[in-house]
TIMARFI-326799 format. One record per residue (C-alpha): z, x, y; residue in one letter. Coordinates in steps of 0.2 Angstrom, whole numbers, padded with zeros to 4 digits, always signed. Layout:
% TIMARFI-326799
ZXYA ...
This chain:
% TIMARFI-326799
+0356+0222+0906M +0349+0212+0919K +0346+0211+0938T +0358+0201+0948G +0373+0200+0959K +0392+0202+0955K +0400+0191+0942C +0408+0175+0948H +0427+0174+0947K +0434+0162+0933A +0451+0155+0932S +0464+0164+0922K +0469+0157+0906G +0480+0163+0891S +0467+0160+0878G +0480+0154+0866L +0484+0137+0859S +0502+0129+0858K +0498+0127+0839S +0501+0145+0836V +0518+0145+0842R +0533+0148+0831A +0541+0134+0822T +0560+0130+0824G +0566+0141+0809P +0557+0156+0816V +0565+0154+0833V +0582+0150+0825A +0581+0166+0815A +0577+0177+0830V +0590+0169+0840A +0603+0171+0826H +0601+0190+0825Y +0600+0192+0844L +0617+0183+0844K +0624+0195+0831L +0618+0210+0840A +0625+0204+0856D +0642+0199+0849Q +0644+0216+0840E +0638+0226+0855K +0624+0234+0844L +0608+0242+0850P +0592+0232+0848L +0586+0243+0834E +0601+0238+0823T +0592+0221+0819Y +0575+0225+0825F +0569+0241+0816S +0552+0242+0826H +0547+0236+0843H +0532+0239+0855R +0529+0232+0872H +0513+0231+0883S +0513+0226+0902V +0499+0217+0910G +0492+0220+0927S +0494+0205+0939C +0482+0193+0946D +0480+0186+0964G +0494+0174+0961D +0506+0188+0956G +0506+0182+0938A +0507+0195+0924F +0510+0195+0905N +0523+0205+0895L +0518+0205+0876V +0529+0213+0863S +0531+0215+0844L +0548+0214+0836F +0550+0218+0818V +0567+0212+0810L +0576+0225+0800N +0577+0218+0782P +0591+0229+0777T +0603+0222+0790R +0596+0204+0787I +0601+0205+0769T +0619+0211+0773S +0621+0199+0787A +0615+0182+0781N +0608+0178+0764A +0601+0161+0770T +0589+0168+0782F +0585+0182+0770T +0579+0170+0757D +0568+0161+0769E +0561+0177+0778A +0565+0193+0770P +0554+0203+0783E +0550+0193+0799L +0539+0200+0812S +0535+0191+0828V +0524+0194+0843I +0531+0187+0860T +0523+0184+0876T +0531+0181+0893L +0521+0176+0908C +0530+0180+0925M +0526+0180+0943R +0530+0196+0952V +0539+0187+0967H +0544+0171+0958D +0549+0164+0941N +0545+0165+0922L +0531+0153+0919R +0530+0152+0900C +0535+0161+0884A +0529+0161+0866M +0534+0167+0849I +0521+0170+0836I +0527+0174+0819P +0518+0186+0807N +0512+0172+0795D +0501+0165+0809V +0492+0182+0811L +0491+0186+0792Q +0485+0170+0787T +0471+0169+0800G +0479+0154+0809M +0477+0163+0826L +0458+0166+0828I +0456+0182+0838L +0439+0188+0846D +0441+0204+0835E +0442+0198+0817D +0452+0212+0809I +0455+0202+0793G +0470+0198+0783R +0484+0209+0776G +0484+0221+0790K +0500+0229+0797T +0509+0220+0812M +0504+0235+0823D +0486+0232+0819E +0488+0213+0823Y +0497+0218+0839F +0483+0229+0845D +0470+0215+0841A +0481+0203+0850F +0483+0214+0866I +0463+0215+0866N +0462+0196+0865E +0475+0195+0879M +0465+0208+0890R +0448+0199+0887N +0455+0181+0890S +0465+0185+0905T +0455+0199+0914G +0470+0210+0915S +0473+0228+0909G +0487+0231+0897F +0498+0247+0895R +0511+0252+0883N +0528+0252+0892A +0546+0258+0887P +0559+0244+0883Y +0570+0249+0898V +0555+0245+0910H +0552+0228+0902C +0570+0224+0902K +0570+0228+0921K +0555+0217+0924L +0564+0202+0915V +0580+0205+0923N +0572+0206+0940D +0563+0189+0937C +0579+0181+0931L +0588+0187+0947R +0574+0179+0958R +0575+0163+0948M +0594+0162+0951K +0592+0165+0969S +0579+0150+0970M +0590+0140+0958K +0577+0139+0944K +0581+0138+0926V +0574+0143+0909L +0567+0128+0900V +0568+0127+0881G +0575+0137+0867K +0559+0147+0864E +0559+0153+0882E +0578+0158+0882R +0576+0167+0865T +0562+0178+0871V +0571+0182+0887V +0587+0187+0877R +0576+0200+0867L +0577+0210+0883F +0595+0209+0886G +0600+0223+0873L +0601+0242+0874E +0589+0253+0865S +0595+0269+0856E +0577+0276+0856D +0579+0291+0867T +0561+0297+0864T +0552+0283+0873F +0560+0267+0876H +0574+0274+0888Q +0561+0282+0899Q +0561+0275+0916R +0545+0274+0927V +0546+0287+0941V +0535+0283+0956L +0526+0296+0966P +0529+0299+0985P +0518+0287+0995P +0502+0295+1001A +0487+0287+1011P +0470+0284+1002A +0456+0294+1009P +0447+0279+1016D +0445+0260+1014V +0431+0263+1002E +0442+0271+0989S +0454+0257+0990L +0440+0244+0988W +0434+0253+0972L +0452+0253+0966T +0452+0234+0969L +0437+0232+0958N +0443+0241+0943R +0442+0229+0928P +0461+0226+0928E +0460+0220+0946Y +0446+0207+0941Y +0457+0192+0947L +0467+0202+0960F +0461+0191+0974L +0468+0176+0983V +0457+0163+0975S +0470+0149+0973S +0475+0150+0991D +0457+0150+0997L +0452+0136+0986R +0467+0126+0993N +0461+0130+1010L +0442+0128+1009F +0439+0118+0993G +0430+0123+0977F +0414+0131+0978G +0419+0141+0994C +0417+0158+0984D +0398+0155+0986E +0400+0156+1005K +0398+0172+1016V +0413+0176+1025I +0414+0176+1044N +0427+0180+1057H +0433+0162+1057D +0435+0162+1038Y +0445+0178+1039L +0457+0172+1052E +0459+0155+1044R +0463+0164+1027S +0476+0175+1035L +0484+0161+1045D +0485+0151+1029Y +0493+0165+1019I +0505+0170+1032L +0511+0153+1037E +0521+0151+1021D +0536+0163+1016E +0532+0161+0998Y +0514+0168+1000R +0521+0181+1012R +0533+0188+0998K +0519+0189+0986R +0508+0204+0992L +0523+0217+0993P +0528+0212+0976A +0510+0213+0969M +0508+0231+0976L +0525+0236+0969N +0520+0230+0952H +0503+0238+0953A +0511+0255+0958A +0523+0254+0943H +0509+0248+0931W +0498+0263+0936H +0512+0275+0931M +0514+0268+0914L +0505+0277+0900E +0492+0287+0910R +0503+0290+0925K +0489+0288+0938E +0500+0296+0952E +0486+0296+0965E +0482+0277+0964V +0500+0273+0963A +0504+0283+0979A +0490+0274+0988W +0497+0257+0984L +0515+0263+0989L +0508+0269+1006W +0501+0252+1009E +0517+0244+1004L +0528+0253+1016Q +0524+0243+1032P +0527+0227+1023L +0545+0231+1018V +0552+0239+1034Q +0559+0223+1040H +0563+0205+1033A +0549+0195+1026V +0549+0183+1041G +0551+0197+1054H +0536+0197+1067P +0532+0215+1063E +0531+0211+1044T +0520+0197+1048V +0509+0208+1059N +0509+0222+1046A +0503+0209+1033T +0489+0202+1044R +0483+0220+1046N +0485+0225+1028S +0468+0232+1022V +0473+0227+1004I +0475+0209+1009L +0459+0208+1019Q +0449+0216+1005L +0457+0203+0993M +0451+0189+1005I +0433+0197+1006N +0432+0200+0988K +0433+0181+0985F +0417+0178+0996F +0399+0183+0993D +0398+0200+1000G +0379+0200+1001Q +0378+0216+0992A +0360+0213+0986G +0354+0215+0969E +0356+0229+0957L +0354+0231+0938L +0369+0221+0931L +0376+0226+0915Y +0386+0213+0906T +0399+0213+0892F +0399+0195+0885P +0410+0199+0870M +0424+0205+0882M +0425+0189+0891D +0434+0190+0908L +0438+0209+0906Y +0420+0212+0903G +0416+0203+0919S +0428+0215+0927G +0419+0230+0920I +0402+0222+0926T +0409+0220+0944N +0416+0238+0944F +0399+0246+0939I +0390+0235+0951F +0401+0239+0966Y +0402+0258+0960N +0383+0258+0961Q +0383+0249+0978H +0395+0261+0985L +0386+0277+0978S +0370+0271+0985L +0376+0265+1003T +0392+0274+1005G +0400+0258+1013R +0407+0241+1009L +0396+0226+1005P +0387+0222+1021P +0394+0204+1024A +0412+0210+1023F +0423+0209+1038I +0438+0221+1037V +0447+0224+1054T +0461+0234+1045A +0461+0252+1040S +0472+0263+1029V +0490+0260+1034A +0497+0272+1047K +0513+0282+1043A +0529+0273+1046V +0546+0279+1049S +0554+0286+1034G +0538+0290+1025A +0537+0305+1014N +0533+0321+1024E +0522+0328+1010N +0509+0314+1011T +0490+0319+1013I +0484+0321+1031N +0466+0315+1033I +0457+0319+1049N +0444+0306+1050E +0436+0313+1065N +0429+0328+1056T +0419+0318+1043S +0401+0323+1041T +0387+0318+1030N +0391+0332+1018L +0409+0326+1017E +0403+0309+1014R +0392+0315+1000T +0406+0325+0992M +0417+0309+0993R +0405+0299+0984K +0404+0312+0970L +0423+0313+0970K +0424+0294+0968I +0412+0295+0953R +0420+0310+0944K +0438+0306+0949A +0438+0289+0940S +0431+0283+0923C +0413+0276+0926A +0417+0261+0915M +0435+0256+0920C +0440+0266+0935G +0455+0274+0926A +0459+0291+0934T +0467+0298+0918R +0464+0297+0899C +0476+0286+0889P +0485+0302+0884S +0488+0306+0902G +0476+0321+0902T +0462+0324+0914K +0445+0314+0913L +0431+0321+0902Q +0415+0324+0913V +0398+0321+0905C +0392+0338+0899S +0374+0334+0902R +0374+0329+0921C +0392+0333+0926E +0391+0318+0938S +0402+0305+0929V +0418+0305+0920A +0426+0295+0906Y +0444+0291+0900C +0439+0290+0882C +0424+0293+0870A +0422+0274+0868E +0419+0271+0886H +0406+0285+0887Q +0397+0277+0872K +0397+0260+0880I +0391+0267+0897H +0377+0277+0889W +0371+0262+0878R +0374+0247+0890S +0380+0254+0906G +0364+0262+0913G +0370+0280+0911H +0356+0284+0899K +0343+0280+0912Q +0353+0289+0926Q +0358+0305+0917C +0348+0320+0921T +0349+0339+0917I +0352+0349+0933E 
């Protein structure tokens, strides 16, 4: 714990070396059984007895990771092909796909079980050798979360299949191709059907769009740990040069940033796709309907017309999400507060630090950082919007209402990560001592008590 300002943004990296990738025989084995399943029109589970999937939140470039575990069925392998059985009687692989929400598939990896079980892949969390593949998968997800600054959530196979298929359709329209057998093999893993009706066939159902209570609520959402790199840093570094994140934003910087983003169709397509991905991501596992509804509300004005239509361009310029992303990149001059750090969690730990920092600042001041320049507001209703959306009358706001909103911000989201639901989907658990903060799990309560400053703040009413 120390006194300071928010964390600086670092570039996103995979945290993985090419040396851990699968060898040719492993890729060939997986490809072989995929071919058999496809030829025989059999479900995924015929040759892969167990599979799990985790989808990451996206960064400011629209990039996100899909990480999966596939366990080959040894019974089917024995009956199908003795050659592969002799080499690998029970083969498990972890696969990764990095995609952009509005563009192509960037890279793919296949990591076989022996890499994990023999310690060839060094993870931040050393869980030792001889563990189950599910345990290695969980440790691998933690590694990816910490090294990329993204949140990860369990996802049904049918949703992951849609993500991959949508990406392939985009690539086809842009005349882009898959490169290499490894990349093609991982993609093909999402071309089958699942016979698991309990989870893997569940489709993500989005809530009706609804407006956020205020810009401050959206700002706090964009500072959740999984949004750590949800900012247009690549664009602004291209425009202003490296080191510009140390500057204080002004009206000229804001207008130049908006002009730069809007002058290019590729960049104009990105924001709607990012909001769509984020809304779906919030409905995975915990089903955070409120946050998803806010993002869908902000998405509506951006998809009423074609991407190059003047009204779409104007709606993007006046998107409060985009303006907050631009401001987030610069120094907001929020002053100095107690800064709680989580170095063992790398970029995701920096995201937690930022969330606690800005949560404190908002609780103390009730407003955005003083240097921010945000000319947009929560989006207005558009034609065709759901009639049951929340109707907020901003003119009736009083000091009492503002105070209640602050308490709601603190108690309606986890004080550590900003989640609005527990991993099981149940309501957050409120601190029984002061009843002023809430948590999504016992682990986050313990961390916030020991390292997050709540031990000093918690009081008995």
